[in-house]
matplotlib code that plots the C-alpha trace (Angstrom):
import matplotlib.pyplot as plt

x = [89.9, 92.5, 95.7, 95.2, 98.4, 97.2, 96.3, 93.2, 93.4, 91.0, 93.4, 96.5, 97.9, 96.8, 99.6, 98.9, 101.5, 100.5, 102.4, 102.7, 103.5, 107.1, 107.9, 109.1, 106.1, 106.5, 110.3, 109.8, 107.4, 109.9, 112.6, 110.4, 109.5, 112.9, 111.1, 109.6, 106.1, 105.3, 106.1, 108.7, 109.0, 110.3, 107.0, 104.8, 101.5, 102.6, 100.4, 96.9, 94.8, 95.3, 97.0, 96.8, 99.0, 99.1, 102.6, 105.0, 107.3, 109.7, 109.6, 106.1, 104.6, 101.5, 100.4, 98.4, 100.4, 98.6, 100.4, 98.2, 98.1, 99.7, 97.6, 98.5, 97.1, 94.4, 95.4, 92.3, 88.9, 90.4, 93.2, 90.6, 88.9, 92.2, 92.8, 89.3, 90.1, 93.4, 91.6, 89.0, 91.9, 92.0, 88.7, 90.6, 94.1, 95.6, 99.0, 99.7, 103.0, 103.4, 106.3, 107.8, 110.4, 113.5, 114.1, 110.5, 109.9, 106.6, 103.5, 99.8, 99.3, 101.2, 99.1, 96.0, 97.0, 98.3, 94.9, 92.9, 94.8, 94.6, 90.8, 90.6, 93.1, 95.3, 99.0, 101.1, 104.8, 106.5, 109.1, 111.5, 112.7, 115.6, 117.9, 120.8, 119.9, 119.3, 120.5, 119.2, 115.6, 115.5, 112.4, 110.3, 111.7, 110.5, 107.1, 106.7, 107.9, 105.3, 102.6, 104.1, 104.5, 107.1, 109.9, 112.2, 114.7, 115.4, 116.8, 114.7, 117.1, 120.1, 118.1, 119.3, 116.9, 114.7, 115.4, 114.8, 111.4, 110.5, 111.4, 109.2, 106.3, 106.8, 106.7, 103.5, 101.6, 100.7, 98.6, 96.8, 96.2, 94.9, 91.8, 89.8, 90.1, 87.3, 86.5, 89.6, 88.4, 85.2, 87.1, 89.9, 92.6, 91.1, 87.5, 85.5, 84.1, 81.6, 81.5, 78.4, 79.3, 76.5, 78.1, 77.8, 77.1, 78.7, 82.1, 84.5, 84.3, 86.5, 86.6, 84.9, 83.8, 86.3, 84.6, 84.5, 88.2, 89.1, 87.1, 88.6, 92.1, 91.4, 90.1, 93.3, 95.4, 93.9, 94.6, 90.9, 89.5, 87.4, 84.7, 83.4, 80.1, 77.2, 73.9, 72.4, 75.1, 75.0, 72.6, 74.5, 77.8, 76.8, 75.5, 78.9, 81.0, 82.4, 81.8, 79.7, 81.2, 81.8, 80.1, 78.4, 79.0, 76.8, 76.3, 73.4, 71.3, 71.0, 70.1, 66.7, 67.9, 71.1, 69.2, 66.8, 69.6, 71.9, 71.2, 70.1, 73.1, 75.6, 76.3, 75.1, 75.9, 76.7, 79.9, 78.4, 77.8, 81.4, 82.5, 80.2, 82.1, 85.5, 85.2, 83.0, 80.9, 78.5, 76.4, 75.7, 74.8, 72.4, 70.8, 70.4, 68.5, 65.9, 64.9, 63.5, 60.4, 59.8, 59.9, 56.7, 55.8, 57.4, 60.4, 63.9, 66.5, 70.1, 71.8, 75.5, 78.4, 82.1, 83.1, 81.6, 80.6, 78.6, 75.0, 73.5, 69.9, 68.9, 71.4, 71.3, 71.5, 69.3, 66.8, 66.7, 67.0, 64.3, 62.1, 62.6, 62.1, 59.0, 57.5, 58.5, 56.9, 54.0, 54.6, 57.0, 60.0, 62.2, 65.7, 68.9, 72.2, 75.8, 78.9, 82.5, 83.9, 81.2, 77.6, 75.3, 75.1, 71.4, 72.1, 70.0, 66.9, 67.1, 65.5, 68.0, 71.4, 72.0, 75.7, 77.5, 79.9, 82.7, 85.3, 87.1, 87.2, 89.6, 88.2, 88.9, 86.9, 83.9, 83.9, 84.1, 81.0, 79.1, 80.1, 78.9, 75.5, 75.3, 76.0, 73.3, 70.9, 70.3, 70.4, 72.8, 72.9, 74.6, 73.4, 73.9, 72.3, 69.3, 68.8, 68.9, 66.2, 63.8, 64.1, 63.3, 66.6, 68.4, 68.7, 70.3, 72.7, 73.9, 74.4, 78.2, 78.3, 76.7, 77.3, 75.5, 72.8, 72.2, 71.8, 69.3, 67.2, 67.1, 66.0, 63.5, 61.9, 61.7]
y = [173.8, 171.0, 171.4, 170.6, 168.6, 166.1, 162.9, 161.1, 157.3, 156.7, 158.5, 156.5, 153.4, 150.4, 147.9, 144.7, 142.3, 138.6, 135.5, 132.7, 133.3, 134.3, 134.8, 138.3, 140.4, 142.9, 143.1, 143.8, 146.7, 148.2, 147.9, 149.5, 152.4, 152.7, 152.9, 150.6, 150.6, 146.9, 144.8, 142.1, 139.0, 135.5, 134.2, 133.0, 134.9, 138.3, 140.1, 139.0, 141.3, 143.4, 146.7, 149.5, 152.6, 155.7, 156.8, 158.0, 155.5, 157.2, 157.1, 155.6, 158.6, 158.4, 154.8, 152.8, 149.7, 146.8, 144.2, 141.0, 137.9, 134.7, 133.0, 129.6, 130.5, 127.7, 126.1, 127.4, 129.0, 132.4, 131.8, 130.9, 134.2, 136.0, 134.4, 135.5, 139.1, 138.8, 137.6, 140.4, 142.9, 141.9, 143.8, 147.1, 146.1, 147.8, 146.0, 142.8, 141.6, 137.9, 137.2, 133.7, 132.5, 131.4, 128.6, 127.3, 127.5, 127.5, 125.5, 125.5, 128.7, 130.7, 129.1, 130.3, 133.9, 133.8, 132.4, 134.9, 137.9, 136.6, 136.2, 139.8, 141.1, 142.5, 142.7, 140.5, 140.7, 137.6, 138.6, 135.8, 137.0, 135.8, 135.2, 135.9, 132.6, 130.7, 132.0, 129.2, 130.3, 128.9, 126.8, 129.7, 131.8, 129.1, 128.9, 132.7, 132.6, 130.0, 132.2, 135.3, 137.0, 139.6, 138.1, 139.9, 138.3, 140.3, 140.2, 142.5, 142.3, 143.3, 145.6, 143.9, 143.9, 146.6, 149.3, 146.7, 145.9, 149.6, 149.9, 146.9, 148.5, 151.6, 149.6, 147.7, 150.4, 152.9, 150.3, 149.5, 153.0, 154.7, 156.2, 158.7, 162.4, 163.9, 166.8, 167.5, 165.8, 168.0, 171.3, 173.1, 175.5, 178.9, 177.6, 178.9, 176.3, 177.4, 175.2, 175.5, 174.5, 174.8, 174.8, 171.2, 170.8, 167.4, 168.9, 170.2, 174.0, 175.7, 172.8, 171.8, 168.2, 165.9, 165.7, 169.5, 169.7, 167.0, 168.6, 172.1, 170.6, 168.9, 172.2, 173.9, 171.0, 171.5, 175.2, 176.3, 179.0, 178.0, 180.2, 178.9, 180.1, 179.2, 178.3, 181.6, 183.5, 181.5, 183.7, 186.9, 185.3, 184.1, 187.6, 189.1, 186.8, 188.4, 185.1, 182.1, 179.2, 175.8, 173.9, 174.4, 171.7, 171.6, 169.6, 167.4, 168.5, 171.9, 170.5, 172.1, 175.7, 175.4, 173.9, 176.9, 179.5, 178.0, 179.0, 176.0, 176.4, 175.8, 172.3, 171.5, 168.4, 167.3, 166.5, 163.1, 162.3, 163.3, 161.0, 158.2, 158.3, 158.8, 156.0, 153.5, 152.8, 155.8, 154.2, 151.2, 153.5, 155.4, 152.1, 151.3, 154.5, 153.3, 150.6, 153.3, 153.3, 149.7, 150.1, 149.4, 150.3, 147.8, 147.0, 146.9, 149.6, 149.5, 152.8, 152.1, 154.4, 153.8, 155.3, 156.1, 159.6, 161.5, 161.6, 165.0, 165.9, 166.1, 163.4, 162.8, 159.0, 158.3, 161.2, 162.9, 160.0, 157.9, 161.0, 161.6, 158.0, 157.6, 160.7, 159.4, 156.0, 157.1, 154.9, 153.8, 151.6, 149.5, 150.8, 149.0, 150.7, 149.7, 151.7, 150.8, 147.8, 145.3, 144.9, 142.9, 139.1, 139.4, 141.8, 139.7, 140.6, 144.3, 145.8, 148.6, 149.7, 153.5, 154.2, 157.4, 159.1, 156.8, 159.6, 157.5, 154.4, 153.7, 152.9, 149.2, 148.9, 150.8, 148.7, 145.6, 146.7, 147.3, 143.7, 142.3, 144.0, 142.8, 139.2, 139.4, 140.7, 144.0, 147.3, 149.9, 153.7, 156.5, 159.5, 162.1, 160.0, 159.2, 162.9, 163.9, 161.3, 162.2, 165.9, 165.2, 166.6, 163.4, 164.4, 167.7, 166.3, 163.7, 166.1, 166.1, 162.3, 161.1, 157.4, 157.5, 159.7, 157.2, 154.4, 156.6, 157.3, 153.7, 152.7, 155.5, 154.7, 150.9]
z = [68.8, 68.8, 66.9, 63.3, 63.1, 65.7, 64.0, 65.2, 65.8, 62.9, 60.5, 61.4, 59.8, 62.0, 62.4, 64.3, 65.6, 65.8, 66.8, 69.3, 73.0, 73.6, 69.9, 70.7, 69.7, 72.5, 72.0, 68.3, 69.1, 71.5, 68.8, 66.2, 68.4, 70.1, 73.4, 76.1, 74.8, 75.5, 78.6, 77.9, 80.0, 79.6, 81.1, 78.3, 77.9, 79.5, 76.9, 77.9, 75.8, 72.7, 73.6, 71.1, 71.2, 68.9, 68.1, 65.4, 63.7, 61.3, 58.4, 58.5, 60.3, 62.6, 63.3, 65.8, 66.8, 68.5, 70.6, 70.8, 73.0, 71.7, 69.1, 70.7, 74.2, 74.2, 77.5, 79.3, 78.7, 79.5, 77.0, 74.3, 75.0, 74.6, 71.2, 70.2, 71.2, 69.2, 66.0, 66.3, 65.9, 62.3, 61.8, 62.0, 60.8, 57.8, 57.9, 59.8, 61.1, 62.0, 64.3, 64.1, 66.7, 64.7, 67.2, 67.3, 63.5, 61.7, 62.7, 62.0, 64.0, 61.4, 58.6, 60.4, 60.5, 56.9, 55.8, 57.8, 56.5, 53.0, 53.2, 54.4, 51.9, 54.6, 53.7, 55.9, 56.7, 58.1, 60.6, 61.9, 65.3, 67.5, 64.5, 67.0, 68.5, 65.3, 61.9, 59.6, 58.9, 55.3, 56.0, 57.1, 54.2, 51.8, 53.4, 53.1, 49.5, 48.6, 50.0, 48.3, 51.7, 52.6, 54.7, 57.1, 59.5, 62.7, 66.1, 68.3, 71.2, 69.0, 66.8, 63.6, 60.6, 62.2, 59.5, 56.8, 58.4, 58.5, 54.8, 54.0, 55.9, 53.9, 50.7, 51.7, 53.5, 50.7, 48.9, 52.2, 53.4, 50.3, 51.9, 49.8, 50.6, 52.7, 50.4, 48.4, 45.2, 45.2, 45.2, 43.5, 44.7, 45.3, 45.8, 48.7, 51.1, 53.7, 56.8, 59.0, 62.5, 65.1, 68.5, 69.7, 73.4, 73.4, 72.3, 75.1, 75.4, 72.9, 70.5, 67.3, 66.9, 65.0, 61.6, 61.4, 62.2, 59.7, 56.9, 57.7, 57.5, 54.2, 52.7, 53.8, 52.5, 49.0, 49.0, 49.1, 51.3, 54.4, 55.8, 59.1, 60.4, 62.7, 61.1, 62.2, 60.3, 57.0, 55.0, 55.8, 55.2, 51.7, 50.8, 51.9, 49.7, 46.5, 44.6, 45.4, 47.2, 45.6, 48.4, 51.8, 54.4, 57.5, 60.6, 59.6, 62.5, 60.8, 57.4, 57.2, 57.8, 55.8, 52.9, 52.9, 53.1, 50.5, 46.9, 44.7, 42.3, 45.2, 46.4, 50.0, 52.0, 55.5, 57.5, 58.3, 54.7, 53.8, 56.6, 55.3, 52.0, 53.6, 56.1, 54.4, 51.3, 50.9, 48.1, 50.4, 53.3, 51.0, 49.9, 53.5, 54.1, 51.6, 54.1, 56.4, 54.1, 54.9, 58.7, 60.7, 64.3, 66.7, 64.4, 66.0, 65.0, 66.2, 66.9, 66.7, 67.6, 67.1, 70.5, 73.9, 74.9, 77.5, 76.3, 76.4, 77.2, 73.5, 72.3, 68.5, 68.8, 71.8, 71.4, 68.1, 65.6, 67.5, 67.4, 63.7, 62.8, 64.8, 63.2, 59.7, 60.0, 62.2, 65.2, 67.8, 67.1, 69.4, 69.7, 70.7, 71.3, 70.9, 71.6, 70.9, 69.1, 68.3, 67.2, 69.5, 68.9, 68.0, 65.1, 62.6, 64.7, 63.7, 60.6, 60.3, 61.7, 62.0, 62.5, 63.6, 61.2, 62.5, 62.9, 65.6, 63.4, 60.5, 57.0, 57.2, 60.5, 59.1, 55.9, 58.1, 60.1, 56.8, 55.8, 59.1, 58.7, 55.1, 56.0, 58.7, 56.1, 57.9, 55.9, 57.4, 57.0, 59.0, 60.9, 58.2, 55.4, 57.7, 58.6, 55.0, 54.3, 57.2, 56.2, 52.5, 51.1, 50.1, 46.5, 47.3, 49.9, 47.4, 44.5, 44.9, 44.8, 41.5, 42.1, 45.5, 44.1, 41.3, 43.9, 45.8, 42.7, 41.8, 45.3, 45.6, 42.3, 42.8]

ax = plt.figure().add_subplot(projection="3d")
ax.plot(x, y, z, "-o")
ax.set_aspect("equal")
plt.show()
């Protein structure tokens, strides 16, 4: 099992650095991290694609910092593609930093980034770099003030203003990174939480999969007791406990057996459903599952995953879910697959999106994906919610989440 103090990428504050070519973005990153993380060159356009790196920035803590290509790199078709890649970084940005060259001043490029971050409600800090070469930055300061943006003058090469920038990031970051807890709000100190963890053949030997580790850590962080068992050991474990647990959490692929072995007066849900709430909008994903009842043979369903992985013989996304859905609707469906950063361009042709738990994504990115599906008019659900649906235990799996259960009851009765 991985160390519990290792912070996954999806759990880190995502800071993205934007600006024109040669504004000093890479130099600023090196000054912030106090190491040579990004390549610095006097040649414009050295950073050609977004480069993300997980690190610790004190006193911020664990972050992912992304260095992007210049937003003004439109001299060629390749440059235009680089700018598109840069702007897509906004989809997973918790905190944006706009670097303005003190000598160049502000132009329409900076207005575009300010507008895009405002539309997405992403906090933006305006950093005027190279103040060692030009100290009068009053014009840029006034522009930032009119837009009610944070403003920090720095010199990355001389490391002046860097500590002030870190303090401003600390001030802005808490309001942007207030993700809900995974399970902590459902339990109290001293509660017993039983985690049912079938050995996943897709996980490296000796390791639990990430949602299981994350949930275990959250249980311990909230001073509750964690009992970890395989599905074959659940019934005996429950009988051996001196008092009943507050909740049983299982891998969704073991829903049927765990549902049967868990007493009706004990909450029972899945890791993937916890992740659906933690990473995205659970109620909307539950509403999306109701669309399963409208599927017809031949309809297109997109199986979407937030990362790439080695598919196993009985892979959940490419084998089990297609099998369960086909059995549920009484016919064969057409399946498309996407892994990694983006949905396919023909998203609107699908009748349903089924997404993984999203443990490798941050909350903003998952919410953005839900928004994209919503705008395309395609219902979206996730693995755990779908599995609860096809096994007929949605009501029970949603018992700990009254708002989501209310949505389900309304859709089921409509």
